[in-house]
C-alpha positions as CSV (number, residue, x, y, z in Angstrom):
1,M,-0.2,0.0,0.1
2,I,2.7,2.5,1.0
3,K,4.6,1.7,-2.2
4,N,1.5,2.2,-4.3
5,A,1.1,5.3,-2.6
6,K,4.4,6.6,-3.4
7,K,3.7,5.7,-6.9
8,F,0.7,7.4,-7.4
9,L,2.3,10.6,-5.8
10,E,5.0,10.4,-8.6
11,L,2.3,10.0,-11.3
12,I,0.7,13.1,-10.0
13,R,3.7,14.9,-10.0
14,Q,4.3,13.9,-13.8
15,A,0.9,14.5,-15.2
16,R,-1.1,17.7,-15.9
17,T,-4.7,16.5,-16.4
18,F,-6.5,13.9,-14.7
19,L,-10.1,12.1,-15.3
20,I,-11.7,11.3,-12.1
21,C,-15.0,8.9,-11.9
22,S,-16.5,6.3,-9.7
23,H,-19.4,3.7,-10.3
24,V,-22.7,4.4,-11.7
25,N,-25.1,5.9,-9.3
26,P,-22.4,7.3,-7.1
27,D,-23.4,7.4,-3.2
28,P,-21.8,10.0,-0.9
29,D,-18.7,8.0,-0.3
30,A,-17.9,8.0,-4.0
31,F,-18.5,11.8,-4.7
32,A,-16.8,12.6,-1.4
33,S,-13.6,11.0,-2.2
34,E,-13.6,12.2,-5.9
35,L,-14.0,15.8,-4.8
36,A,-11.5,15.5,-2.1
37,L,-9.0,14.5,-4.6
38,S,-10.0,17.0,-7.3
39,I,-9.5,19.8,-4.7
40,Y,-6.1,18.6,-3.8
41,L,-5.1,18.3,-7.5
42,E,-6.3,21.7,-8.5
43,S,-4.9,23.2,-5.4
44,I,-1.3,22.2,-6.8
45,G,-2.2,23.3,-10.2
46,K,-3.4,20.1,-12.1
47,K,-6.6,20.3,-14.4
48,V,-9.0,17.7,-13.3
49,H,-12.4,16.3,-15.3
50,V,-14.7,14.8,-12.7
51,V,-17.3,12.8,-14.5
52,A,-20.4,10.9,-14.1
53,E,-23.2,9.3,-16.2
54,D,-25.7,11.6,-14.6
55,A,-25.6,15.0,-12.9
56,P,-25.7,14.6,-9.1
57,S,-28.9,15.0,-7.6
58,K,-30.0,18.2,-5.6
59,H,-29.6,16.2,-2.4
60,M,-25.9,16.2,-2.9
61,G,-25.8,20.1,-3.2
62,F,-24.3,20.5,0.2
63,M,-21.0,18.7,-0.7
64,P,-18.3,21.3,-1.4
65,G,-17.2,21.2,-5.2
66,I,-20.1,19.2,-6.1
67,G,-20.4,21.6,-9.1
68,K,-17.3,20.1,-10.5
69,V,-18.9,16.9,-11.3
70,H,-20.2,16.9,-15.1
71,A,-22.4,14.6,-16.7
72,I,-21.3,13.0,-19.9
73,G,-23.1,13.0,-23.1
74,R,-22.9,10.9,-26.1
75,R,-20.2,13.1,-27.9
76,T,-18.1,13.9,-24.8
77,R,-14.5,13.3,-25.4
78,L,-11.8,14.3,-23.0
79,D,-7.9,14.3,-23.0
80,Y,-6.1,13.7,-19.9
81,D,-2.9,12.1,-18.6
82,V,-4.0,9.6,-15.8
83,A,-7.5,8.4,-15.2
84,V,-8.4,7.8,-11.3
85,I,-11.4,5.4,-10.7
86,M,-12.6,5.4,-7.2
87,D,-15.0,3.2,-5.0
88,C,-15.5,0.8,-8.1
89,G,-14.7,-3.0,-7.9
90,D,-14.5,-3.6,-11.4
91,L,-14.0,-1.7,-14.5
92,D,-17.4,-2.3,-15.8
93,R,-19.1,-0.5,-13.0
94,I,-18.3,2.8,-14.2
95,G,-20.7,2.4,-17.1
96,K,-20.9,4.7,-20.0
97,I,-17.8,6.5,-18.7
98,K,-15.7,3.5,-19.9
99,R,-15.6,4.8,-23.4
100,L,-14.0,7.9,-22.2
101,L,-10.8,5.8,-21.3
102,R,-7.7,6.0,-23.6
103,E,-5.5,3.4,-24.6
104,G,-2.0,3.9,-23.3
105,R,-3.1,6.3,-20.4
106,P,-2.7,4.8,-17.1
107,I,-5.3,3.8,-14.6
108,V,-5.3,4.4,-10.8
109,N,-7.8,2.2,-8.8
110,I,-8.5,3.5,-5.5
111,D,-11.2,1.3,-3.5
112,H,-12.2,-0.8,-0.5
113,H,-14.4,-3.5,-1.8
114,V,-13.5,-7.2,-1.1
115,T,-14.7,-8.0,-4.6
116,N,-12.3,-5.4,-6.3
117,T,-10.7,-7.1,-9.5
118,K,-7.3,-5.0,-9.2
119,F,-8.1,-3.6,-12.8
120,G,-5.8,-0.6,-12.4
121,D,-2.2,-0.2,-13.7
122,L,-1.8,1.2,-10.1
123,N,-4.2,-0.5,-7.6
124,Y,-4.4,1.4,-4.0
125,V,-7.1,-1.2,-2.6
126,D,-7.8,-2.0,1.0
127,A,-10.8,-4.0,1.9
128,K,-10.3,-3.4,5.4
129,A,-10.7,0.3,5.2
130,S,-14.2,1.7,6.1
131,S,-14.6,3.7,2.8
132,T,-12.7,5.2,0.0
133,S,-13.0,8.4,1.7
134,E,-10.8,6.7,4.5
135,L,-8.1,5.6,1.9
136,I,-7.9,9.2,0.6
137,Y,-7.2,10.6,4.1
138,S,-4.5,7.8,4.5
139,L,-3.0,9.0,1.1
140,F,-3.2,12.6,2.3
141,K,-1.7,11.7,5.7
142,G,1.0,9.5,3.9
143,W,1.8,12.5,1.5
144,Q,2.0,14.8,4.4
145,V,-0.9,17.1,2.9
146,S,-2.5,19.9,5.0
147,L,-6.0,19.3,4.7
148,P,-8.2,22.3,4.2
149,R,-11.6,22.2,5.9
150,D,-13.4,21.3,2.5
151,I,-11.6,18.2,2.2
152,A,-12.0,17.3,5.7
153,Y,-15.6,18.0,5.6
154,L,-16.0,15.5,2.5
155,I,-13.7,12.9,3.9
156,Y,-15.9,13.1,7.2
157,T,-19.2,12.8,4.9
158,G,-18.0,9.6,2.9
159,I,-16.9,8.0,6.4
160,M,-19.9,8.7,8.2
161,T,-22.4,7.5,5.2
162,D,-20.5,4.4,4.4
163,T,-20.3,3.2,7.9
164,G,-24.0,4.0,8.5
165,S,-23.1,6.6,10.9
166,F,-20.3,4.4,12.6
167,R,-22.8,1.4,13.3
168,Y,-21.6,-1.0,10.7
169,T,-18.8,-3.7,11.1
170,N,-16.5,-2.0,8.8
171,T,-16.0,0.7,11.6
172,S,-12.6,0.3,13.1
173,A,-10.7,1.8,15.7
174,H,-8.7,3.2,13.0
175,T,-11.7,5.0,11.6
176,H,-12.7,6.4,14.9
177,A,-9.2,7.9,15.1
178,I,-9.5,9.5,11.7
179,I,-12.9,10.8,12.6
180,A,-11.3,12.3,15.9
181,E,-8.8,14.2,13.6
182,L,-11.4,15.3,11.4
183,L,-13.6,16.8,14.1
184,K,-11.2,19.4,14.9
185,Y,-12.2,21.3,11.7
186,D,-14.9,23.9,11.7
187,F,-18.0,21.8,11.1
188,L,-20.7,20.3,13.0
189,P,-21.2,16.4,12.6
190,Q,-25.0,17.0,13.3
191,D,-25.4,19.5,10.4
192,I,-24.0,16.9,7.9
193,F,-26.2,14.0,9.4
194,K,-29.2,16.4,9.1
195,L,-28.4,17.4,5.3
196,V,-27.6,13.4,4.5
197,Y,-30.7,11.8,6.4
198,E,-33.1,14.2,7.7
199,N,-33.9,16.5,4.6
200,V,-36.7,14.5,3.1
201,P,-39.5,16.1,0.9
202,L,-42.9,15.8,2.7
203,A,-44.5,14.0,-0.3
204,D,-41.6,11.4,-0.4
205,L,-42.1,10.3,3.3
206,K,-45.8,10.0,3.0
207,Y,-45.6,7.6,0.0
208,F,-42.5,5.7,1.5
209,T,-44.5,4.7,4.6
210,Q,-46.8,3.0,2.1
211,V,-44.0,1.2,-0.1
212,A,-41.9,0.2,2.9
213,S,-44.9,-2.0,4.3
214,E,-44.9,-4.0,1.0
215,F,-42.3,-6.6,1.8
216,D,-42.0,-10.3,1.8
217,A,-40.8,-12.3,5.0
218,L,-39.3,-15.7,4.0
219,H,-37.7,-18.5,6.0
220,D,-39.4,-17.4,9.2
221,G,-38.4,-13.8,8.4
222,A,-34.5,-14.6,7.9
223,L,-34.8,-13.3,4.4
224,I,-36.8,-10.2,3.5
225,C,-37.7,-9.1,-0.2
226,V,-38.8,-5.8,-1.6
227,D,-39.8,-5.4,-5.5
228,L,-39.6,-1.8,-6.8
229,P,-41.4,-1.6,-10.3
230,K,-40.4,1.6,-12.2
231,R,-43.9,3.0,-11.9
232,I,-43.2,2.8,-8.0
233,V,-39.6,4.4,-8.1
234,N,-40.9,7.2,-10.6
235,K,-43.3,8.4,-7.9
236,F,-40.1,9.6,-5.6
237,S,-38.1,12.7,-6.3
238,K,-34.5,12.1,-7.5
239,E,-33.3,13.4,-4.0
240,F,-35.1,10.7,-2.2
241,D,-32.8,7.5,-1.7
242,L,-35.6,5.0,-1.6
243,R,-33.6,1.8,-1.3
244,D,-31.3,3.3,1.6
245,K,-34.5,4.2,3.2
246,I,-35.8,0.9,2.9
247,F,-32.8,-0.8,4.1
248,G,-32.5,1.6,6.9
249,L,-36.1,0.6,8.1
250,L,-36.3,-2.9,7.5
251,R,-32.9,-3.9,8.8
252,S,-34.4,-3.5,12.5
253,I,-36.4,-6.8,11.9
254,K,-35.7,-9.3,14.7
255,G,-34.1,-12.2,13.2
256,V,-33.4,-11.0,9.7
257,E,-30.3,-12.4,8.1
258,V,-30.5,-11.0,4.6
259,L,-32.6,-8.2,2.8
260,M,-33.0,-7.9,-0.7
261,I,-34.3,-5.3,-3.0
262,F,-35.3,-5.7,-6.5
263,T,-35.5,-2.6,-9.0
264,E,-36.9,-2.6,-12.3
265,D,-34.1,-1.0,-14.1
266,G,-35.4,-1.0,-17.8
267,K,-36.9,-3.7,-19.9
268,N,-35.9,-7.3,-18.7
269,R,-33.1,-5.5,-16.7
270,T,-33.3,-5.8,-12.9
271,R,-30.9,-4.3,-10.2
272,V,-30.6,-6.0,-7.1
273,N,-29.0,-4.8,-3.8
274,F,-28.3,-6.8,-0.9
275,R,-27.8,-6.1,2.8
276,S,-26.5,-8.7,5.3
277,Q,-27.4,-8.6,9.0
278,G,-25.8,-11.9,10.1
279,S,-23.3,-14.4,8.7
280,V,-24.1,-14.3,5.1
281,D,-21.4,-12.9,2.8
282,V,-23.6,-11.0,0.4
283,A,-20.5,-9.6,-1.7
284,Q,-19.8,-13.3,-2.7
285,I,-23.4,-13.8,-3.8
286,A,-23.2,-10.3,-5.9
287,Y,-19.9,-11.7,-7.4
288,Y,-21.8,-14.9,-8.5
289,F,-24.0,-12.7,-10.5
290,N,-21.1,-10.4,-11.8
291,G,-21.7,-7.8,-9.1
292,G,-19.7,-7.0,-6.1
293,G,-19.5,-4.9,-2.8
294,H,-18.9,-5.6,0.5
295,S,-19.5,-8.8,2.6
296,K,-22.3,-6.9,4.4
297,A,-23.6,-4.7,1.5
298,S,-23.3,-5.4,-2.3
299,G,-25.5,-5.2,-5.5
300,C,-25.9,-6.8,-9.0
301,I,-27.6,-6.2,-12.3
302,L,-29.4,-9.2,-14.2
303,D,-30.5,-9.0,-17.5
304,C,-34.2,-10.5,-17.1
305,D,-37.3,-9.1,-15.6
306,M,-37.7,-8.8,-11.7
307,K,-39.9,-12.1,-11.6
308,A,-37.1,-14.0,-13.4
309,A,-34.4,-12.1,-11.2
310,R,-35.9,-12.8,-7.8
311,R,-36.4,-16.6,-8.8
312,R,-32.6,-16.8,-9.7
313,I,-31.3,-14.9,-6.8
314,L,-33.6,-16.4,-4.3
315,K,-32.4,-20.1,-4.9
316,R,-28.7,-18.7,-4.3
317,V,-29.4,-16.7,-1.1
318,A,-32.0,-19.2,0.5
319,R,-29.3,-21.8,0.4
320,E,-26.9,-19.7,2.4
321,V,-29.7,-18.7,4.8
322,V,-30.7,-22.3,5.4
323,R,-26.9,-23.2,5.7
324,I,-26.3,-20.5,8.3
325,K,-29.6,-21.2,10.4
326,S,-28.6,-25.1,10.5
327,K,-25.3,-24.5,12.1
């Protein structure tokens, strides 16, 4: 890790222009780590292109530098010296941005997912890290970079959200030590928490209470499934993270091992998100279906309708749940 951190710093010194991106549908950790790195690079005179498939939602508007993120179009062409791909387990997860990559330009892969395929020419990957934002903090500390307030704010936001406000098992003593350092800066954690989690439009909340009650409990409640057809998803504002809110509510069910959300993502295409509350490694399940993620949180996309996707996924997950419960 230290060796690759030094190599990355050498690349930064030699290059002039950078392309920075993350996975499709970036979460706060992805945006936070991207923006923190871009702020640093620009502060030392580098040109940076931060790109995404779609423009960030208004919900992300509180993050310093979010205006740097530009949605790509069909004709987007960018020249750069180094591509930095962040918070992404494999190269296909960057979606349409992949066509912007240029042969012969080095790729730096910065990530914390256990299923990462080490696709970069330079890989800075640590599955023990709580978040990609934590890895960015470690890079800056190793490079002896003095963090401005905006970078500290972003890193705190990324770590807080990817650890479920420090509740998930990816929260380590090292994570808390980093947070202790970040809290010396001029921002209030409660303000960030409110902006991320307590800024819900009234119409979304009212409809959410109806949708969240429509779930299937299988294997005596060990397995929870939620279907989200496009007609339902389209009723919510883009700022409302429906899946995250559903997981946040249903994970409190007593005895649940695995939660799954099946989202209609186009004709004969289904997005599946997993959360594990017990011993089931959902990263391996997602990886089996060409997805990836963490042992406790992962996802994949299947090229079939929700009914077929559910049938295929349940067969695999139920086997794991039965195995765990039989021990």
